[in-house]
N, C-alpha and C positions, 0 to 999 in steps of 0.2 A: 294844757298848752298844745294847740293843734299842730300836727307835724308839718303841714304845708305853711302855716303861719311862721313857725320856727324857721323853715327853710327860706322864706322870704326875708325875714329879719336878718338871718345869717348872710344871705346874699347881699343885702344892703350894707351890712357892717363890713363884710370882707371885700367889698368894692369901694370902701372908704366914702360912702355916701351918707352925709348927715341926715338924720330923720328923727321924727318924734312918733312914738307908737301909742295909740289910744285904744284901750280895751273896749270891745263892743259893750254897749249898755251903760257905760259911764257917762256922767254929765258932759264931760268934754267932748266925747265922741258924738253924743246925740246933738249937741249944739253945732258941731262942725258939719255933720251930715245934713242937718236941717238947713243951715245956711247955704249949703251947696245944692239943695233940692234933691238929696240922695238918700232920704230916710229909708226907702225900701230897696236900696241897691244891694247887689250881691257883694258880700264881704270876702276878703278885705278890700277897702278902697284906698288907693294910693293917690294922694294929691300932690301933683308936681307942677308948681306954678299955676298956670291957667288950664292945665290938663289934668283930667281925673280918669283914673283907670279903675273900673269896678271888677270885682272878682279877680283881683290882681294875682298873678303867679310870677315866678321867676322868669319864665319864658315870655309872658306877655309884656312884662316890664322891659326885658332885654330887647324885644322887638320894637317897643315904643321908643327906646333910646338908640335905635339904629343898628342893633346887633342881630345875630343869627342870619347874617347875609352869606350867600355863597362866595367861594373864592373869586377873586377878580381876574386871576390868570389861570392858564392851564399848565404852565411850567414855571418853577421857581428854581433859582440856583441853590437856595438853602431853605429847607423846611425844618422847623423846630416843633417837636411834639412835647408840649408841656410848658406852661407859662409861669413856672416858679422862678425863683431868683436866678437859677442857672440858665433857663430858657430865655428869660427877659434880658439878661446880660448879653447872651449870645446875639440876640436880636438887635440890641442897641449897637453893638460894635460891628456886626456884619452889615447892617443897614447903613451905618455911618460911613462904611467903606464902599458903598454903592452896590452891594450885593442884593439882588432881588430876594426878599426874605418874607416868609410867612410863618406865623406862630399859631399852632392849633392846640386847644385845650378844651376838654369836656366840662371843665369847671371854670371858676373865676380865676383871675390872675393871683399869683402869690404862693400857691401850693401851701405847704405847712406854715410858711411864714405869715400867711393871711390870717391865721388863727391867733397870732401872737400880738398881744396888746401893745407891748413896748419892747423893742430890741435895743438894749442899752449898751451892748458891746460891739456895735457895728462901726467900722472905721469912718470917721468924719462926722459923726453925729453925737457929740458929747452929751447932749440932753436926751438922746434916744430918739427912735422913730418907730411908729406903729408899723407892723408888718403889712397891713392892708394899704397904708399910705405909701410905703416904699414901693409896693407892687404897682399901685396906681400911677405913681410918678414915673417908674421905669417903663410901664406900658405906654404912657403918653410920650416919653422920650423916644422909644422905639418907633412909634407911629410918626413922630415928627421927622425922623430920618428916612421914612418911607416904608417901614415894615408894616405888614398887614397882620392884624390880630383877629383870629377867628375864635371867639370864646363861646363856651357852651356848645362847642362844635368839635368833636374829637376825630381822631384817626383810628379806624378799627382794623386795618390790615394793609397789606401790600402785595404786589405781584412780583415774583422773582424774575429778574431779568439778568442779562449778562453783566459781569462786574465792570465792564468798560462802558456802561451806559447809565442813564438816569433810572431812578427807582419810581415805580408807580405806587402811589399811596391812595388808599380807599378811605374816604371820609364816612362819618356815620350816617350821612344821608345818601350814601352810595355814589356820590360824585367822585371823580378821580382827578388827581393832579400828579404831575411828575416833578421830581427834584433831583438835582445833581448830587447834593449832599444833604444828609438828614442828621439831626441831633435828637437823640432820645433823652429827654429831661423829665421823665414821667413821675419822678418822686416816689413817695410811699403812700400806702393806704393805712388807715387806722387798723391796728390789730384788734380782732374781735374777741370778746369775752364769752366764754361758753358757760352760760347759766340757764337753767330752765325758765322759760317764759320771757327771756330777754328780748327776743325778736319782736314780740307783740308790744313791748313797752318802749322800744326805740322810737323816739319822736313823741312819746307820751309820758315824759318824765325821766326817761333814760336817754342820754345823748353821748355820741362819740365825739370827743373834743369838747371844748368849752369856748364858744364864741363870746366876745366881749359884750355883745348885745344882750346876753342872758344875765349878766351880773346885775344890772339895774332891775330886771324883772324879778330877781330873787331876793331883793332887799327885805330883810327881816325874816326870811325863810331859813329852813335847815336844808343843807345840801351835802352830798358826799362827792368827793373827788377821788378817783382811783388813779394812781400813777406816781412816778417818782422822778420824771425828767423835768427839764426846764419848762415845757409846756404845762405840765401839771402844777409846777410851782407858781407860774404866772397866773394860772386859773384860780388857784386857791386865794391868791392875793387879790385878784379882781373881785371875787365873791366877798371876801372879808372886808375889803375897802368899801363895798356896797352894802355893808351891814348884814350880810348873810352869815349864819352860823355854819362853819365849815368843818366837816370831819374828813380828814385826809388819810386814805388807806395806802400804805406802802408795803409791798411784799418783802423788800429787803430789810436789812437790819440797821441801815443808816442812809441818810440822804446824800452824803458826800460822794457816794459812788456814781451818782447819775445827775446831780444838780449843781448849778453854779453857786458859789459861796454867797454871793450877794443876795440871792433869792432865799437861801437857807436862813441867813441872818434875819431877814424881814419876816419870814414865816414864824420863826421862833419867838419873835417879839410881838406878834399880832395876837391880841386878846381873844379874837373870835375864831381862831384856827386851832383845831385839835388834831395833832398828828399821831397816828398809830403805826408803829413800825412792826415789821414781821407779821403783818396782818393781811388777810385776804377777804374779799367780798364773797359770801357763800350763798346768800339767798336774796331774792327780790320779792317784796310783798305788794301785790297790786290791790287796788280798790277800784273795781270795774276795769276801765281801760287806762287807769292812771297809777302811778307809783304812790304808795303810802308809807312804806318802810323798807328797811334792809336789815340783814343779819350779817355780821362779819366775825371772824374768828382769828385769834392770834396763834403763834406757833405751838403753844401748849394745848390748843384745842378749846380754850375758853371762848365762848361765843357771847355776843351782845346784839340785841335787836333795838333799833332806834327808828322812830318815825322820821320821815324825810319828805321833802317836797320835790327833790330832783337829784338825779345821779349822773355825774359827768365822768366819762371814762377817757382818761388821757394816758393810755398804756402803750404808747409808741406805735410804730407802724411796721409794715412789711413792704418790701419794694414792689412797685407796680410793674412786675415783669412776667405776668402770666402769659404774655404774648411772645416771649422770647423763644420758646421751643419751636413754635410754628414758623417763626421768622428766621430761624437758624442763627440765633444770637446766643453765645455762650455765657453762662452765669456761674457763680460759685454755689456752694451747697445751700447757702441761705437765700439764694435767688438774686443776688446783686450782680450787675453786669460786669464782666471782665473786659478790660481795655488795655491797649498798649502792651507794656512789658509783662503784665499779668497773664497775657495770653500765651506767652512763650513757655515751652517745656524743654528744659535742658538747653536753653538758648535758641530753640527752633520754633518757628511759627506752627500753629496747629495744622493738622492734615487738611482741614477744610479751607485753609487760606490759599487763594489762587495766584497771588502775586509773588514776584521775587523779593520785593522789599518786605520788611517787617511792618506790622500795623503801626500807624502813627500813634503818638501819645493820645489817649482818650478815644481812639478808634476801636470799635468792637470787632468781633470775629466776622462780621459782614462788612465787606469793603464799602467805604463811603458812609457808613453809619457810625456816628460818634455817640458817646454817652457822657453825661455830666450831672453833678449834683447828687442828691441823696440816693438815687437809684444805682449809682456806680460803686463797684467794689473798691474799698479803700478810701472812700470819701469821708470827710471828717464831720459831716452832718451839721454844718454851720452855714449861716447865710453868707458870710464873707467868703468862705471856701467855695460855695456854689457859684457865687458871682465870679470868682476867679477862674473856676473851671469853664464857665460859660464863655467868658471873654477869651480864654485860651483856645477853645474850639473855634471861635470866630476868626482867629488868626490861622489855625491849622487847616481850615477848609480851603484856603487858597492853594495849598499843595495838592489836594485832591482835585480841585477844579482844573488845575494845570494838567493833571493826568488825563482829564476828559477833554482837553483842548479849549477850556474856557479861561480866558485871560481878562484881567482888569488893568 
């Protein structure tokens, strides 16, 4: 499984783009390429209506679809960093109120939700909705209200200015925009697993997260899923329902600590899912540049080695806040951003706070910078909660804009 091909399939899946994938060398692929006159073309080839992209990459596809464009303005009243549920909700509500709004994300929309095959407990969707589909619809809604979405185009830093003026934000192409108010909705990154040789196998049989696109590719194969949260539960069900034989490794002694009951019930009833509690992955066994087997051990030290075709690590995340120290943003010990009342010590604002008023709810230790969603200390790590926090910020920004003399 080529790493770049995996990345392209993951991109298409997490942007809710329907597609069919044909492996090179199969009869279907050869017939298709021959009919297009692309037998010797660089692979992969993406066929999009009457347009063919050879040697397709995430970036080339995004450009062909009109993405990777520079900002349309030099100043925005509201810039959102992160296009997960919190960021997209903030964009929808702010833009619908007429605020000039830009959303920047170095990845595709949806954040962690884009990896979720089906969100079944989100308000208003009794039959559930896919995380990627929810993000796609939210992004379209934000754009319809006038928000500008810069995807695969992140913010890498800022320039400190006086607290009574706009912030300067430096994008990853070194362009600069200014913003009166900024929302950090940067979410979480996957937590890394420390095993010998794992870095060489990532993308070659070992993957962080488990995109829905991989379930069909693993039909009839043996896979290992490591993790015990809802994302891990949804992953094992996706694989099992696609007829893969699934070994689920859980470090804790029971699933109820970290997983929703409805997922646990389905996992226990599934004939192709084998759950090992109080068990950790201890070794990866490569065959050349691919995975061929794993060893795992339980709490008593009893080890077992199994041949596998793929390993998917769904072990949670750590907040994407490595930027906070250089941007003078306070976090808790785990790295989550402190906001509002959580910044107060004995009822007093921190020494770095320059204003007479206390921080607004969801405002960080840096005036005019808010935080919402998974990255924020005290957040509940649920899609609905992130949407609520994002919409709350969209209403709070007017108080900050008024301080800067911007009225609507």
